[in-house]
N, C-alpha and C positions, 0 to 999 in steps of 0.2 A: 518452473520456469524455464528451467533448460530448452523442455520440446517447444517450448512456447518459444521463443529465441530463434530454435534451431529452424521453426519449420517456418516462422518471417525469414529466416537467411535462405531457405533456400527458395522461398516466393519468390522473392529481389531479384536469386540469381535467377530465375525460370522467367523473368520480364525479360531481365536484363539481355538474356540468349535470345527471347519471341522478338524482342525490339531491336535486336543487330542483324537478325534474319530479315527481317523486315526492311529493314534498312538499307541490307547489300543487295534484295534484288529491287528497290527502287533506282539504288544506284545506281545498274546496271538495265536499266530499263532507261534511266534517264541518259545515259551515254548514248546511248543507242538514236534517241530523242532527238540530244542535241549536235549530231550529224547532220541528222536526215534534216532538221531546219535549216542549218547552215546550208546545205545545199540547195532547198529549195528557196533561200534564203539570196545568194550568189546568183543562184536562174531568175527571179524576180527583176524588175525595175528599181534602179535606184528608190523612188516616189512609190511607188509598190508599196501597200501597208505588212506590214509583215505578219507571219500566222500564229495563233494560239501554239501554246503548247499544250498537246493533246498526253492524258490516260492512257496507256498501252492497255487497261485494266477496263478500261470501261467504254472513253470512246471511239477507241476501234471496232465496237462491235456496235453501237451508235452508227454511224456512219458506211462501215465494211468496208473502213481502210485497211484493219490487217483481215488479212485473208486466212490463215494458220489458226485458227479457233482453235487447238490444243493445244500451246505453246504457253496459256496462260491456266487454261487445265491442271493441265502438267504441273506446272509451279505450284498453283495451289493444292493440288494433291498432294504435291513433295516435299512440301515447306509446312503441310499439317500435318502432315503426316509425323512427323518429325519433331512437331513439337507436343503433339499428342502423346509420341512415346516419350520427351522430355519428363512431360507433365506425370504421367505412370509412373515412371522410375521413382519420381522423387517422393509422390504419392508412397509407392510401394516400398523405398526406404525408410519415407519417415516413420512407415505403420511398424516393418522390424525393432526400427530400434527404439518408438516406445513402448511397444508391448514384448521385446526381448523376446519374440516367439517365432515359429518357421511362417513363411510366408504362403495364405491358403488361397491358391486360382480364383478368380470370380468366380467360373463354369464348377468346382468344387460349391462353392458359398451358395450360391443358387439350388446347385442340387442338396445340398444338407436340409437349408431351408424348406424347401419343398416337404425334403422328407420327415423334416419334424412336423409340419402342420400336418401333411395328409399318409404318413407312414408305408411310400411307395414300394419301400425295399422290400416289405413284408409280403408286396401285394407279387412285385418282379423278380423275389429270389425262387420261386420253385420252377414259374415261368422260362429266365435264363440263366439257370443252374444246372440243365440238364446235361450230361457228358455224350458225348459223340463218339461212338466205338469206332476207330482205326481205318476200317475198313467202309464207310461212310465219309472218307474226308475225298476219295477217291473224285476223279471230276466230274463223272459223268453225272453222281450224285447231286451237284452246282445247276442241274438245264433249268432243274425247277425254280431253284434261287434268282440265274438268270432272266428269268422270263420273269419273273414278277418285277425284277430290275429294271428292264423294261417298259414294262405297264406305267411304273413309276415313271421311266423319263415320255411315254408320249403324255403323260398327265399334266407335267411341269409343261414340257414347249405346247401342247393342246391350249392349255389355259393361255400362255403369251401369247400363243396364234388368235386365242379368240378374241383377244384387245383387239385386234385388228380385220378382221373378218366381218365379212355384209355379206350376210344368208339370202340376199336376193336375188334375183337373175340377171338383172339389171348392174349389180356393183359386184357380183361373186369373184370373179372372174378380174376386174379392176384391183378390187381390192388385193389378192393375193399377189396380180403383178407389181402393188406397190408394198407387199410387204418385202418383195421379193427387192426391192430399186432401193427405194427411200426407207422402212427401219434400219437403223440400226442391230444390224447382226440378224437381222429377220430373213434372206437370204438360209444362213448355217441354221437358225432354228427350224425353219422347215424341211430342212435334208436333214439333218436333227431325228425330228418326226416322223420324216419318211422312210429313214435306211433301220430307224428304232422298232420303228412297225414287223419290216419286214423279218428283223434277226427279232424281233419277238414270236411273233407264226414260227422260224425255225427254230428256237427255241423249247417253245412246246413240243413240237413233233417232234422233237428230240428228246424229251422230258416223256411224253409218253411212250416212246417207243423204247426207251429203257424201263421203264414200268412194266409193259407188256414184251422183252424176251426175260427180266427178273423175276414176273409171275407175280411183280405185288398187288397185280390185281386181283389176285384171289381172299378168299375170307381168310379172318374177317376186315378186309379191306377192300372191300365190293363198290359200300358206300361210298368211298374215298378218290375210287376213279372212276364211279355216275359224273362228284361233282368234278373231279377233274374232265374228263368227256363236254360237258357245260362250262367249263372256261374256255375250252378249246372253240366250241359253237360262237363265243363269247368275242373271242378274239379273232377269227373270224371275218365276223360280222363288225367289228372295230373295223376291218381292212376293206370290207363293202358300202359299210356305210360312207365311211370317207373319203370312199372316191368318185364320189357324185361331189364336192363340195365345191370344188375347182371351176365346177360348171362351165366347160369347153367340149370340145367335139369326142377327146376321147374319154371325157367323163361319162356325155351323157348315152354314146352310142353302148360301151362297157355298161350301162343301169342297164339299159335298154335290156340288154340279150341278157342279163342277170339276174330281173325279172321277171322277165320271159321266165329261164327256165322257173322261176321257183313260180310261175302263174303253170307248169306241170305238171306238179304234184298232182295223183289221184286225191279226187274228194275235197280236198280243200284248197287248191291249187289258185280258183278265182278271189277265193277270199285274200291268202296271200299276196297276191297280185293287185287289189284294189286297195289293200290295206298297205305298201308297201309303196307305192305309185301317189298316196290319195286319193284314186280316182284309175277309172280306164286308159288313161294314159297320163305321159311326166309329162306335171307343170312346172308350174311357180310352188305350186302345194307341195311335190314329191319334194324340191329339196328344204326346203322348211321342214317337213316329216322327215328325209333322211339325218340335218341338224339335231332334230331335237333330241333322235333315238340316238345321235351319235356322241351328246355329250351329254345325255342326262339319262337313258330306260338304259341305255349298255353300260354304266360304271357302275347306276346303284347294281343292277342284277352281280357285274361282277364282281365287284366288293362284297354282296352277299355271301356266292361261291366262295368267294375266294378264302372269307371268313370261316366259314363251316371246312374247306380244303383246311386250314392249319388248322383247326381245333383238332379234326380227328389224325392228322399227320403228329401231333403232337401228343395226343395218346394212346394211338395204336404204334405209334415209332413205323418207322423203317422193314422191308423188305431185306431181309436177309442173301446175299444170292446162293442159285441153286448150284 
């Protein structure tokens, strides 16, 4: 019974604090409305009807009289977060007082629940518990991990950009301009996508240079080197196929030159040219072909070779400096 009374007591306190916060917010906004309505009434003739009071949290967004759209949002986020934090603290304290045990964080509870059902610890322990020697903790051994990090950034920002990008010649450039000017943080995500692509290429070059200088490509790691070379080729292909997607003059002529270089390859040059352009000339089909390769074909091939690369690194370890 004591625990029940305690829960009811804290529930009443929580509701009272929330009601007090809501009343304070309403009183603050009501004062602003009262002042504005009084000013409007002073300016109107005595025979004019008095304007009804508007709720700043609803009416302002309907008639457009309130231009600062962030104030209501920030207000709701602030007081909503405070209310959630208060309720969470009450629930946590009630749980500790009731069970007389230390509070277990929610992420740990979820992990324990999944581990109890699927025994994930037994599967992940051999993978995550491998010790790393001190000589492998220098910065030049992190270049491969940085390349993978920038690949993840590319995937996340690319998915966000794909929500608004339209792969047609008539709308490609317009959709890019819409992302730059109209979408919230669209320009920032596009720049992150652009610069992380350059950083991924630089980190991949540095990683391969480090492997070559230290002789880590030699047996028994020659297949790991082959998979790394394929990943480097995929990285360059990502940059090449993504360059055409804005469909402006720079992208058009750069793609023209790039496909002409591919067409100069002996024996298979014509086949490569027709495959990349979806024909002998650059057209709308070329844009669709590059977009499909950029978001579907290359990610699947990259993830395949990346999995093989990680498995071989895990199995054979890293080459000690010569």
